[in-house]
C-alpha positions in Angstrom: 127.2 185.7 64.5 130.2 188.4 64.5 134.3 186.8 64.6 134.8 188.2 68.2 131.4 186.4 69.8 132.3 183.0 68.3 136.2 184.1 69.6 134.8 184.3 72.8 132.7 181.4 73.1 135.6 178.9 71.9 137.6 181.0 74.3 134.9 180.0 77.4 134.9 176.4 76.5 138.3 176.1 76.3 138.8 177.6 79.6 136.0 175.3 81.2 137.9 172.1 80.3 140.9 172.7 81.6 139.0 174.2 84.7 137.2 170.8 84.6 138.8 167.6 86.6 138.1 164.4 84.1 138.0 161.3 85.8 138.8 158.1 83.7 135.9 155.4 84.4 135.4 152.4 83.3 132.1 150.2 83.5 131.8 146.5 83.3 128.3 145.4 81.9 126.9 141.9 81.1 127.3 141.1 77.2 123.5 141.3 76.9 122.9 144.3 78.6 119.8 145.9 78.5 118.7 150.0 78.5 119.0 150.3 81.9 122.8 149.6 81.9 122.9 152.3 79.3 121.1 155.0 80.6 123.3 154.8 83.9 126.2 154.8 81.3 124.6 158.3 79.8 123.9 159.4 83.0 127.5 159.2 84.1 129.0 160.6 80.9 127.5 164.1 81.6 129.7 166.7 83.1 128.0 168.1 86.6 130.0 171.3 87.8 134.3 170.9 87.5 133.6 167.2 87.3 134.0 165.5 84.5 133.8 161.9 83.7 135.3 159.6 81.0 133.4 156.2 80.6 134.8 153.8 78.9 132.6 151.0 78.4 133.4 147.3 78.5 131.0 144.1 77.8 132.0 140.8 79.1 131.9 137.3 77.8 130.7 134.9 80.2 131.1 132.2 77.6 135.1 133.6 77.4 136.1 135.3 80.7 139.8 135.1 79.7 139.2 137.5 76.1 136.8 140.0 78.4 140.0 140.3 81.2 142.6 140.6 77.9 140.3 143.7 76.8 140.2 144.7 80.2 143.8 144.8 80.8 144.3 146.9 77.4 141.8 149.6 79.0 143.6 149.1 82.0 147.0 150.6 80.8 145.3 153.6 79.0 144.5 155.1 82.7 141.9 154.8 85.2 140.7 156.2 88.0 137.2 154.6 89.3 135.9 151.0 87.9 132.3 150.9 88.0 131.1 147.0 87.4 127.6 146.8 86.6 127.8 143.0 85.6 124.9 140.8 87.3 127.0 139.3 90.3 130.2 141.5 90.3 133.8 140.2 88.4 135.6 139.3 91.8 139.0 138.2 89.5 138.5 142.1 88.3 137.8 143.1 92.2 141.2 141.7 93.2 143.0 143.5 90.7 141.9 147.0 91.7 142.6 145.8 94.9 146.2 145.0 94.4 147.2 148.0 92.1 144.7 151.0 94.6 142.4 151.4 91.6 138.9 152.4 93.6 136.3 149.8 92.6 132.3 150.1 93.2 129.8 147.0 92.0 126.3 148.5 91.6 123.8 145.6 91.8 120.7 147.0 90.1 119.3 143.4 89.4 116.3 141.9 91.1 119.0 140.1 93.4 116.8 141.1 96.3 113.7 139.2 95.4 115.6 136.1 94.5 117.1 135.9 97.9 114.1 136.7 100.2 112.4 133.9 98.3 115.1 131.8 98.6 115.3 132.7 102.7 111.6 132.3 102.9 111.7 128.8 100.6 114.6 127.4 103.2 113.9 128.8 106.8 110.0 128.9 107.2 109.1 126.0 104.3 112.1 123.6 104.8 112.2 123.4 100.9 115.2 121.5 99.1 113.7 122.3 95.4 112.2 125.4 93.7 110.9 126.0 90.0 111.4 129.7 89.3 109.2 131.4 86.5 111.1 135.2 85.3 109.0 136.8 83.3 112.2 137.6 80.9 115.5 136.2 80.0 117.3 138.7 81.2 116.0 138.6 84.7 116.3 135.0 84.6 120.2 136.0 83.7 120.3 137.8 86.8 119.1 135.7 89.3 121.3 132.4 88.3 124.6 134.2 89.5 122.9 134.3 92.7 121.2 130.9 92.7 124.0 129.0 91.6 126.3 130.6 94.0 124.5 130.5 97.0 121.2 128.9 96.5 121.2 125.2 98.4 117.9 124.3 96.7 117.5 121.9 94.0 116.4 124.7 91.0 114.6 124.6 87.4 114.7 127.8 85.7 112.2 128.8 83.4 111.4 132.0 81.1 107.6 132.8 80.6 104.9 130.5 81.0 104.4 129.3 77.5 103.1 125.7 75.9 106.6 124.4 76.4 107.3 125.2 80.1 104.1 124.3 81.2 104.3 121.0 79.7 107.8 120.8 81.0 106.2 121.8 84.4 103.5 118.9 84.1 105.6 116.1 83.2 108.9 116.9 85.3 109.4 114.2 87.9 109.9 114.4 90.4 107.5 117.0 91.0 108.9 120.7 92.3 107.8 121.1 95.8 107.0 125.1 95.2 106.8 127.1 92.2 107.9 130.7 92.1 107.0 133.6 89.8 109.0 136.8 90.0 107.8 139.4 87.5 106.1 142.9 87.5 102.4 143.8 87.6 101.9 144.0 84.3 103.3 140.1 83.9 102.5 138.3 87.1 98.5 138.0 86.5 99.0 136.1 83.3 101.6 134.2 84.5 99.9 133.1 87.2 96.5 132.6 85.6 98.2 130.6 82.8 99.5 128.2 85.9 96.1 128.2 86.9 94.2 127.9 84.0 96.3 124.4 83.3 96.0 122.7 86.5 99.7 123.4 88.0 98.1 124.9 91.3 96.7 122.3 93.0 98.6 122.4 96.6 98.3 125.4 99.2 101.5 127.4 100.1 103.2 125.4 97.2 102.9 128.7 94.5 104.9 132.2 95.8 104.1 135.0 93.8 106.7 137.9 93.5 106.0 141.0 92.6 108.8 143.5 91.8 107.1 146.7 91.5 104.3 148.5 93.3 100.8 148.8 91.2 98.2 146.6 92.9 97.5 143.8 90.9 94.3 142.2 91.0 93.9 137.6 90.0 91.1 136.0 88.4 90.7 133.8 91.6 87.6 131.7 90.4 89.7 128.5 89.8 91.6 128.6 93.1 91.2 125.7 95.2 94.1 126.1 97.5 96.2 129.0 99.5 98.8 131.1 97.9 101.6 132.9 99.0 102.8 136.6 97.9 105.7 138.7 98.3 105.4 142.2 97.6 107.7 145.4 98.5 106.2 147.7 101.1 104.6 150.8 99.9 106.3 152.9 102.0 109.6 151.9 100.2 108.7 153.6 97.1 107.8 156.9 99.3 111.4 157.1 101.0 113.0 156.8 97.4 110.8 159.7 96.4 112.0 161.6 99.2 108.0 162.0 100.4 105.8 161.1 103.7 105.5 157.3 104.1 101.9 157.4 103.7 102.1 159.0 100.3 100.6 157.3 97.0 103.2 155.6 95.0 102.9 156.4 90.7 101.8 153.5 88.9 104.9 154.6 86.4 107.7 153.9 89.8 110.2 152.1 88.8 112.6 151.1 91.6 115.3 150.1 89.1 115.2 152.9 87.4 115.0 155.4 90.9 117.9 153.1 92.1 120.7 153.7 89.3 119.7 157.6 88.8 120.5 157.8 92.4 123.8 155.7 92.5 124.9 157.9 89.2 124.1 161.5 91.6 126.3 159.0 94.8 129.3 158.3 92.4 129.4 162.2 91.5 129.0 163.3 95.3 131.5 160.9 96.3 134.4 162.0 93.3 133.3 165.7 94.5 133.7 164.6 98.1 137.4 163.5 97.4 138.3 166.6 95.1 137.2 168.9 98.0 139.5 166.8 99.9 142.1 167.4 97.9 143.3 163.8 98.0 144.9 162.9 95.2 143.3 161.2 92.6 144.9 160.9 89.3 144.5 157.8 86.7 146.3 154.9 86.7 147.8 152.7 84.2 147.4 149.3 85.6 149.6 146.5 83.8 147.8 143.5 84.6 150.9 141.2 84.9 152.4 143.2 87.3 151.4 144.1 90.8 150.7 148.0 91.1 151.7 150.2 93.9 149.6 150.5 97.5 148.2 153.8 97.8 145.0 155.6 99.7 142.4 156.2 97.3 141.1 152.9 97.6 140.4 153.0 101.0 139.5 156.9 100.8 136.9 156.3 98.1 135.4 153.7 100.3 134.9 155.6 103.3 133.6 158.4 101.4 130.9 155.7 99.5 130.1 154.6 103.5 129.4 157.9 104.9 127.2 158.9 101.4 125.4 155.5 101.9 124.7 155.8 105.5 123.2 159.5 105.2 120.5 157.2 103.1 117.9 155.3 104.4 117.2 153.5 100.7 120.8 152.7 99.6 122.9 149.9 101.1 127.1 149.1 100.6 128.2 145.5 101.2 131.9 146.4 102.7 132.9 142.6 101.6 132.3 142.7 97.9 132.1 146.1 97.7 128.8 145.8 96.0 126.1 149.4 96.1 122.3 147.9 96.1 119.1 149.4 97.4 117.4 148.8 100.1 114.3 146.4 100.4 111.5 146.1 102.4 108.9 143.0 101.9 105.6 141.7 103.1 104.2 138.2 103.0 100.3 137.3 102.9 98.4 134.3 102.2 95.5 134.5 99.8 93.3 132.0 98.3 89.8 132.2 96.4 87.9 133.5 100.0 90.8 135.3 101.2 92.0 138.2 99.3 95.3 140.0 99.1 95.0 142.6 100.9 95.0 141.3 104.1 97.2 142.0 107.0 101.0 140.3 106.1 101.9 137.4 108.2 105.5 138.2 108.1 107.5 140.5 107.2 111.4 140.8 106.3 114.3 144.0 105.4 116.0 142.4 102.7 116.5 139.0 103.6 115.5 139.1 107.4 112.8 137.4 107.5 110.5 137.8 110.8 107.5 136.6 111.3 104.5 137.4 113.1 103.4 135.7 116.4 99.7 135.0 115.3 101.6 133.1 112.5 102.0 129.7 112.1 103.9 129.2 109.4 105.1 124.9 108.8 107.4 123.9 106.3 105.7 122.4 103.7 105.9 118.0 103.4 107.6 116.8 101.1 105.4 115.6 97.4 105.3 112.6 96.1 103.6 111.1 92.9 102.4 107.5 93.6 101.1 106.1 90.8 98.4 102.7 90.9 96.0 100.7 88.4 93.0 99.4 89.2 93.4 95.9 91.0 90.7 94.5 93.4 91.3 94.5 96.5 94.5 96.9 95.9 93.2 99.6 94.3 90.2 101.1 93.0 87.8 103.7 92.9 85.5 104.8 96.0 82.1 104.7 95.0 78.9 106.2 96.2 76.6 103.7 97.6 73.1 105.4 96.8 74.2 106.5 93.5 77.2 103.6 92.6 78.9 106.8 91.0 82.7 107.5 91.7 83.6 109.8 94.1 85.8 113.0 93.7 87.3 115.6 95.9 87.1 119.3 95.8 89.5 119.4 93.2 87.7 116.8 91.0 89.8 114.0 90.9 88.7 110.4 91.8 88.8 109.2 95.3 90.4 105.9 95.2 90.7 103.3 98.3 91.9 99.5 98.7 94.7 97.7 100.4 97.3 99.5 99.3 95.7 103.1 99.4 95.4 102.7 102.8 99.3 101.7 103.2 100.1 105.0 101.5 98.1 107.1 103.5 100.0 105.2 106.4 102.9 106.2 105.2 102.5 109.2 104.2 101.9 109.6 108.2 104.4 108.5 109.2 107.1 109.7 107.2 105.2 113.1 106.7 104.6 113.7 102.9 102.1 114.5 100.5 101.3 112.7 97.7 99.1 112.4 94.7 97.7 109.6 92.7 98.6 109.2 89.1 96.0 106.6 87.7 97.1 104.1 85.0 95.5 101.6 82.8 98.0 99.0 83.3 101.5 97.9 85.4 103.4 98.1 81.8 105.1 96.1 79.8 108.7 95.9 78.0 108.6 96.7 74.1 111.1 94.7 72.1 113.6 97.7 72.3 113.8 97.4 75.9 111.5 99.9 77.4 108.3 100.0 79.5 104.9 101.1 79.2 102.6 101.8 82.0 103.1 102.4 85.9 106.6 100.3 85.3 107.4 103.2 82.5 106.8 106.0 84.1 108.6 104.9 87.6 111.8 103.9 85.1 111.6 107.1 83.3 110.7 109.2 86.7 107.1 110.2 85.6 106.4 108.8 89.3 107.7 108.5 92.4 106.6 105.2 93.6 104.2 102.3 92.7 101.7 101.0 94.8 99.5 98.5 93.8 98.9 94.9 93.4 102.7 94.8 91.7 104.4 91.8 92.0 108.1 91.5 92.1 109.8 89.9 88.8 113.0 89.8 87.8 112.5 91.5 84.4 111.1 94.5 86.3 113.9 94.6 88.4 115.8 95.7 86.0 114.7 98.8 85.5 113.0 99.5 88.9 113.6 98.6 92.5 111.5 97.1 95.0 111.2 97.8 98.4 110.1 94.3 101.1 107.4 92.9 100.5 104.3 93.9 102.4 102.0 90.9 101.7 102.6 87.1 102.0 103.3 84.9 99.2 100.6 85.0 96.5 100.4 83.3 92.9 97.2 81.9 90.6 94.6 80.0 91.2 91.5 79.2 90.0 87.8 80.5 90.8 84.5 78.5 89.9 80.7 79.1 90.2 79.5 76.8 92.9 76.7 74.4 92.0 73.1 75.7 92.2 71.3 73.1 94.4 68.0 71.9 92.9 65.9 72.4 95.7 62.7 70.1 95.9 60.6 69.2 98.5 60.7 65.5 97.8 64.8 65.6 97.7 64.9 62.5 100.0 63.1 61.0 97.2 65.9 61.2 94.5 68.4 58.9 96.6 67.4 56.2 95.0 66.7 56.0 90.9 63.2 55.0 89.9 63.7 51.5 88.8 64.7 50.8 92.7 61.8 52.2 94.0 59.9 50.3 91.3 61.7 46.9 92.6 61.1 47.5 96.2 57.1 48.1 96.0 57.3 44.5 93.8 59.5 43.3 96.6 56.2 44.1 98.4 53.9 43.5 96.6 55.0 39.5 95.9 56.0 39.2 99.1 52.7 40.1 100.9 51.2 37.5 97.9 53.2 34.6 98.4 52.8 35.5 102.5 48.9 35.1 101.4 49.3 32.1 99.8 51.6 30.2 102.1 49.6 31.0 105.0 46.2 29.7 103.7 48.1 26.5 101.7 51.0 25.3 104.8 49.1 22.6 106.4 51.4 24.0 109.4 49.9 27.3 109.2 47.8 28.6 111.8 44.7 28.8 110.2 45.0 25.1 108.6 46.1 23.6 112.4 43.4 24.5 115.0 44.1 21.9 117.0 47.8 23.0 117.4 47.1 26.2 117.8 43.4 26.3 119.6 43.3 30.2 120.5 43.2 32.8 118.0 45.9 33.9 116.2 46.9 36.0 113.0 45.2 34.7 109.5 47.3 36.1 106.9 44.8 37.2 104.3 45.9 39.3 101.9 44.8 42.8 103.6 47.2 41.2 106.4 49.9 40.2 104.5 50.2 43.5 102.5 49.7 45.4 106.3 52.9 42.9 107.7 55.1 43.1 104.5 54.7 47.3 104.8 55.4 47.8 108.4 58.5 45.6 108.4 60.3 48.4 107.3 59.3 50.5 110.5 61.2 50.0 113.6 58.5 48.5 115.6 58.3 45.7 113.0 55.5 44.0 111.6 54.1 42.5 114.2 53.1 38.5 114.7 54.8 35.9 112.4 53.1 33.2 111.0 53.1 30.1 112.1 54.5 27.7 109.0 57.9 26.7 108.3 57.9 28.0 104.5 56.1 31.4 105.6 58.9 32.3 108.4 61.9 31.3 105.8 59.7 33.8 103.3 59.5 36.5 106.4 63.1 35.9 107.0 64.4 36.6 103.6 62.1 39.3 103.1 63.9 41.2 106.4 66.6 40.7 105.8 65.7 42.6 102.0 64.5 45.2 104.6 67.4 45.8 106.9 69.7 46.0 103.9 67.6 48.3 101.5 66.9 50.6 105.1 70.7 50.8 105.6 71.3 51.6 102.0 68.9 54.7 102.1 69.5 56.1 104.8 73.5 56.0 104.5 73.0 57.5 100.7 70.5 60.4 102.1 73.1 61.2 104.4 75.9 61.8 102.2 73.4 63.3 99.4 71.9 65.9 101.6 75.6 66.8 103.3 78.3 66.3 100.9 76.3 67.8 97.3 77.7 70.8 97.6 80.9 70.0 98.4 82.0 68.0 95.0 83.3 70.4 93.2 83.9 69.3 89.1 87.4 70.1 89.2 90.6 69.8 92.0 94.0 71.3 89.8 95.2 72.6 87.4 95.8 69.1 85.9 92.2 68.2 85.7 91.0 71.6 84.2 93.5 70.9 81.3 92.4 67.2 80.8 88.5 67.9 81.0 86.3 69.4 78.2 83.2 70.8 80.0 84.0 73.7 81.4 85.5 76.3 79.5 88.3 78.5 81.4 90.1 81.8 80.6 92.7 84.9 82.1 93.0 88.2 81.9 94.2 89.4 78.8 97.9 91.1 79.1 98.1 90.0 82.8 100.6 88.1 84.6 98.7 85.1 84.7 98.6 85.4 80.6 102.4 86.0 80.9 102.9 82.8 82.9 101.0 80.7 80.5 102.7 82.2 77.8 106.3 81.8 79.2 105.7 77.9 80.3 104.4 77.5 77.0 107.7 79.1 75.8 110.1 76.9 78.0 108.2 73.4 77.4 109.2 74.3 73.3 112.7 75.0 74.3 112.7 72.3 76.7 110.7 70.1 73.4 113.8 71.2 71.5 116.5 70.9 73.4 115.5 67.2 74.1 115.0 66.5 70.6 118.4 67.8 69.9 119.9 65.9 72.2 118.2 62.4 71.6 118.9 62.5 67.6 122.4 63.7 68.1 124.4 60.7 66.6 127.4 61.2 68.6 125.4 60.6 72.1 124.7 57.6 74.0 121.1 56.8 72.8 120.3 54.4 75.5 120.7 57.1 78.2 117.7 58.5 76.8 115.6 55.5 75.2 112.3 56.4 77.6 108.6 54.6 77.0 107.2 58.2 77.0 108.0 61.9 76.7 109.8 63.5 79.8 108.6 66.9 79.2 104.6 67.6 80.0 102.7 69.8 77.2 100.2 70.7 79.2 100.7 74.4 79.7 101.2 74.4 75.8 97.2 73.1 76.2 96.0 75.4 78.3 97.2 78.0 76.1 95.7 76.9 73.2 92.2 76.5 75.2 92.5 80.0 76.5 93.3 81.6 72.8 90.4 79.8 71.3 88.2 80.8 73.7 89.7 84.3 74.0 90.9 86.0 77.1 88.4 88.2 79.0 89.0 92.2 78.7 89.6 92.8 82.6 89.0 90.8 85.7 85.7 92.2 86.5 84.4 90.7 83.4 86.1 87.6 84.1 84.2 87.1 87.6 80.6 88.0 86.0 81.2 85.5 83.3 82.0 83.4 86.2 79.0 84.1 87.8 76.7 84.3 85.3 77.8 80.2 84.3 75.1 78.7 86.6 76.1 75.3 86.0 80.2 76.1 86.8 80.6 75.8 82.9 83.3 78.4 83.0 86.7 79.4 85.3 89.1 82.5 86.0 92.9 81.6 86.2 93.7 84.5 88.1 95.6 86.6 91.1 95.1 84.4 94.2 94.7 87.5 96.0 91.6 89.2 93.8 90.1 85.4 93.9 90.3 85.0 97.8 88.6 88.7 98.0 85.9 87.9 95.1 85.6 84.6 97.4 84.7 86.3 100.6 82.0 88.6 99.1 80.0 86.1 96.9 78.5 83.4 97.9 78.5 81.7 94.9 82.1 81.9 94.1 84.6 78.9 95.0 88.2 79.0 94.7 89.5 75.2 93.8 93.5 74.2 92.9 96.6 74.9 94.8 98.2 78.0 94.1 101.3 77.6 91.5 103.7 80.2 90.4 103.6 82.0 93.8 105.0 85.5 93.9 105.3 88.1 96.6 103.9 91.8 96.4 105.7 95.0 97.2 106.2 98.9 96.3 108.2 100.2 93.8 110.5 103.0 93.3 113.1 104.2 90.7 116.9 102.9 91.0 118.8 104.4 93.4 116.0 106.2 95.1 116.3 107.9 98.5 112.9 106.5 99.4 113.6 103.1 99.1 115.7 102.6 102.7 113.2 105.0 104.0 110.5 102.9 103.4 111.9 99.7 103.8 112.3 101.1 107.5 108.8 101.8 107.9 107.6 98.1 106.3 109.2 96.6 109.1 107.8 98.5 111.4 104.5 98.6 110.6 104.8 94.5 110.4 106.1 94.7 114.4 102.8 96.6 114.5 100.6 93.7 113.3 99.7 96.9 110.7 99.2 94.5 107.7 97.6 91.6 109.7 94.7 94.4 110.1 94.4 94.9 106.6 94.3 91.5 105.6 91.6 91.0 107.9 89.3 93.7 106.7 90.1 93.3 103.0 89.8 89.6 103.1 87.1 89.1 106.1 85.4 85.7 105.7 82.6 86.8 108.1 80.9 88.1 105.4 79.5 85.0 104.1 77.7 84.4 106.9 75.0 86.4 105.1 74.7 83.6 102.9 72.0 81.3 103.1 74.2 78.6 102.3 77.6 79.7 103.1 78.8 76.6 104.6 79.2 73.4 102.2 78.6 71.5 105.4 75.4 72.2 106.4 73.1 70.5 108.3 69.8 68.8 106.0 67.3 71.7 105.6 63.2 71.9 105.4 63.8 72.2 101.5 65.3 68.9 101.3 63.0 67.0 103.8 60.0 68.5 103.5 58.1 65.8 101.4 58.5 63.8 104.8 56.6 66.3 106.5 54.0 66.0 103.3 53.6 62.1 103.4 53.2 62.1 106.8 50.2 64.9 106.6 48.7 63.0 103.5 49.1 60.4 106.0 46.8 61.9 108.7 44.6 63.4 106.2 44.2 59.5 104.8 43.8 58.5 108.3 40.7 60.6 109.2 39.1 59.8 105.5 39.8 56.3 106.1 38.1 56.9 110.1 35.3 58.2 108.0 34.4 55.3 106.1 35.3 53.0 109.1 32.0 54.9 111.3 29.9 54.8 108.0 30.2 51.4 107.5 29.7 50.3 110.9 26.8 52.2 111.7 25.6 50.6 108.4 26.4 47.6 109.3 24.6 47.6 112.6 21.5 48.8 110.6 21.9 45.2 108.4 22.1 43.7 111.5 18.7 44.4 113.9 15.6 42.5 113.6 11.8 43.0 114.9 11.6 40.8 118.2 8.3 40.7 120.2 7.9 42.2 124.3 7.1 38.8 125.7 10.7 37.0 123.7 8.4 35.4 120.9 8.8 36.5 117.2 6.1 38.7 116.7 3.0 37.8 114.3 1.6 40.8 113.4 3.0 42.4 109.9 4.3 45.2 109.4 2.1 48.2 110.3 -0.3 45.7 111.9 0.1 47.3 115.3 3.0 48.4 117.7 6.1 46.0 118.1 9.6 46.5 120.2 12.9 46.0 118.3 16.2 44.9 120.2 19.1 42.8 119.8 19.0 38.9 119.7 19.9 37.0 122.4 23.2 35.4 121.0 25.7 36.9 123.3 23.9 36.2 126.6 23.5 32.9 125.6 27.2 32.1 124.8 28.2 34.0 127.7 26.0 31.2 130.4 26.9 28.1 128.0 30.8 29.1 128.4 30.5 29.7 132.3 28.4 26.7 132.6 31.4 24.6 129.7 33.9 26.4 132.6 32.4 25.3 135.8 32.1 21.9 134.4 35.4 21.7 133.6 36.9 23.1 136.1 35.4 20.4 138.7 36.4 17.9 136.7 40.0 18.6 137.1 41.1 22.4 136.9 44.5 21.2 137.3 44.1 19.8 133.7 43.5 23.3 132.1 46.7 24.7 130.0 45.3 28.3 128.9 42.2 30.4 129.1 41.4 32.6 126.1 40.3 36.1 126.3 38.4 37.7 123.8 37.9 41.8 123.4 34.4 42.7 124.1 34.3 43.9 120.3 35.5 40.4 119.4 32.1 39.2 120.4 30.1 41.2 117.9 
């Protein structure tokens, strides 16, 4: 190249520099600025025409703003024409400094502020949310959003970067569980973040997840495991066309980035504003600013703002906020709801321009109800899994979770209905125990640490639990501990009435009957005053007490009609009187014992109290391992040992007055120590179901379970073989539990009192402790009447008597006919005895004439006696006809 050409180029460049106007611009960026800020600064450094922007960049350290402010002041002393604030939220201190010194100031907001703002507005206005968890795709966008959320949002927030294992664990364990979950990401990261939440079971409530997409690229989700509705917020497609200055129905390129396009337009806008002010010949020289003194007022700052407002007014995608002197891009959002069967491509239910949300008329958007995690555990009848009556398997909902039922479950459902909240059951294995270091396990531990919001199960109020949790007013009457045992099995036999008396008694009665019959026969035979030995005194027919008649008399004396005609002799009557006294006493004894034996038999229980149970050795007893009942006996044993130690120290103290403690017996019982020893020897049962089954299997009532009285009453009301014995002891109330200082305590307490007024708890008690179910038991009432099984032998004896009578009748008929045949003699037709031998000729057989002769003779004697003096006849004996045969 020739020297003349080089000289010409240098002169041209120098002439151009001298001709160009240089504007000093200071750009404020965050300390962790990204590539977007670098690209924006690079675009401003390039000169356009006769305008050159000298850019000075300054990073703002949010952790040490004072140091950053000093650096800013040093830069401003060198002169500044325009200050551009590209920090995430703007720097109010810098804005005020520029306003005081008439330095044009412009904040360029390229962050995702608009997306966070519209989500915040949606949750607070349409969903009435109080808390939410925000999930971002990178730390830069998280920092951008925090400045707005901390400064303007009223939500209780949880922010996360990505959804790694640690973040997912935090979301699963945080208490209380956030009401809403928001993912803000572009089309590349949004599906992965949502699928990670879906695969770990975090998505289980409808309308609680909000997916915000920051670009225009179509997104597809894996909805196979989605069982609820999800809300999607996305930019309108027409906004992309406006940025590209194309028609509204254009196809937005997949690689289009709205922030990159906005920064490009923002740099063009700044050049246009500078050029406009230059064309207007507005004086605009770099101003040296001293942060310690207040500068002079001018017009350049207001003129610059007017130009910016005018240029933004001509744009359809840029927006300027006068109050904050902030330039940002316009946004238009669409709100859609989708689930597994409804894709997100359907028509939106709402749209918005920036944060102004407009809900469509046909959309029903309701605020989401509050959500609480309710802890419970197996405690019949308070809370237990619901089983299918056909298969016996535990029923599950659409999400695969177990369905539970019970007294406390229905109470929570009623509270959820009245207080308008949703809940999720958290199942634990136990109520919890306190460890030596003071921490709790189980439900109490989870509530104390915030893992759950409420405990609803058969939890009793204790002082040690109240140290870490709060209770609401009790929902159930005082309950405590009692004993359950199996009823004795009645040994049914048809000859039950025979067991009233022992065998030796029955044999003694039979012996008394036989002895009485024999003696009566002997006395009637040998007494000179008996009827058969004194015919002159007893000329009429009297009862002869043969051995047969004596047995009949002794036997029929046990019947109400008595034994019939009594003997005539005095000795026999003395015997009969003594025998009748014996019969009366035996009948009275048998009747009384039979009634008591048949009606009170099942009312008798082998034990009637805890003291009796502890003193006997036939019945073994136990408690549920680790239960409150088990702990009660441990505490009572410890109290007994402590009292004994204190008593011993007092009595053995030489300085004390021994006469005051001189007692015959040890004043403190050791029954709880004996009970706990017996329990430990037999071994506690693992759970209540096993304990009740052992009681049922012990048919002879040789095992008793000491357990919660409410659960025992429930099992007794449903099992005919169980009975509750003894008085309730160690009474304590049942109540719901909340975290200490929880706002739920007062609210639930008011609702508990309202439910008590409405008799809601009485209805639940009648449902779960329904004694009418025992009506299905054949022996439900211990005072039932005498059954046929008990007295079946009486009817069998009667039937046997009838059968025996028929057999006897057949024998009587047989012997009577045989007797008639032996009393038949051959008589001739003329009245004389036939001389013909048998077979010599026809003969006529007939009865003897004794009867007719006796009748005629008695008639003649009666007639003669009457003629001699009928007035002297004392009696007339009339004999039955059968007696004469």
